[in-house]
C-alpha positions in Angstrom: 0.0 0.0 0.0 2.8 2.4 0.9 4.6 1.6 -2.4 1.5 2.5 -4.4 1.2 5.8 -2.4 4.8 6.6 -3.0 4.5 5.9 -6.7 1.4 8.0 -6.9 3.1 10.9 -5.2 6.2 10.6 -7.3 4.1 10.4 -10.5 2.3 13.6 -9.4 5.5 15.4 -8.9 6.9 14.1 -12.2 3.8 15.3 -14.1 4.1 18.6 -12.3 7.6 19.0 -13.6 6.7 18.1 -17.2 6.2 20.8 -19.9 2.7 21.1 -21.4 3.8 19.4 -24.6 5.4 16.5 -22.6 2.2 16.0 -20.6 0.1 15.9 -23.9 2.6 13.5 -25.4 2.5 11.3 -22.3 -1.3 11.4 -22.2 -1.6 10.5 -25.9 0.8 7.5 -25.5 -1.0 6.3 -22.4 -4.4 6.7 -24.0 -3.2 4.7 -27.0 -1.7 2.0 -24.8 -4.9 1.8 -22.8 -7.0 1.8 -26.0 -9.2 4.6 -24.9 -11.8 6.3 -27.1 -11.0 9.7 -28.5 -13.4 11.3 -26.0 -11.9 9.4 -23.1 -8.4 10.2 -24.3 -9.2 13.9 -24.5 -10.7 13.9 -21.0 -7.6 12.0 -19.7 -5.3 14.6 -21.4 -7.3 17.5 -20.0 -7.2 16.0 -16.5 -3.5 15.3 -16.7 -2.8 18.9 -17.8 -4.9 20.2 -14.9 -3.1 18.0 -12.5 0.2 19.1 -14.0 -0.6 22.8 -13.5 -1.9 22.1 -9.9 1.3 20.2 -9.1 3.5 23.0 -10.6 1.7 25.6 -8.5 2.1 23.5 -5.3 5.8 22.9 -6.0 6.3 26.6 -6.6 4.5 27.5 -3.3 6.7 25.0 -1.4 9.9 26.3 -2.9 8.8 29.9 -2.2 8.0 29.0 1.4 11.4 27.3 1.9 13.3 30.2 0.3 11.5 32.7 2.6 12.3 30.5 5.6 16.0 30.3 4.6 16.1 34.1 4.1 14.6 34.6 7.5 17.0 32.2 9.1 20.0 34.1 7.5 18.6 37.4 8.6 18.7 38.8 5.1 16.6 41.8 4.1 13.6 41.2 1.8 12.0 43.6 -0.7 9.6 45.0 2.0 12.5 45.7 4.3 14.4 47.5 1.5 11.4 49.6 0.6 11.1 50.7 4.2 14.7 51.7 4.3 14.4 53.6 0.9 11.4 55.6 2.3 13.4 56.5 5.4 16.4 57.5 3.3 14.1 59.7 1.1 12.8 61.4 4.3 16.3 62.0 5.6 17.5 63.2 2.3 14.6 65.6 2.0 15.2 66.9 5.5 18.9 67.4 4.8 18.0 69.3 1.6 15.6 71.6 3.4 18.2 72.2 6.1 21.0 73.0 3.6 18.8 75.4 1.5 17.5 77.3 4.6 21.1 78.3 5.6 
């Protein structure tokens, strides 16, 4: 049972990493091997494409989450932090400019 589950998960990940053309090619070959009707083959291909897109999205989310976690652990500044610093610098620069022109 665990082996079947592992294979299913790995297949999902593999499909998620395939390009759209590769998914279509895989679906076509599988449909031919299974001797599916044209309608069933089309439905199968559509479902595989949907699963592929869903898998890609989930993989991207997991990678983004891990990258954010790593950045936080390292204490690196993110875009939001840099934008806050830029705003503060703009305010300071503006104050310095006002001070120097008022002399």
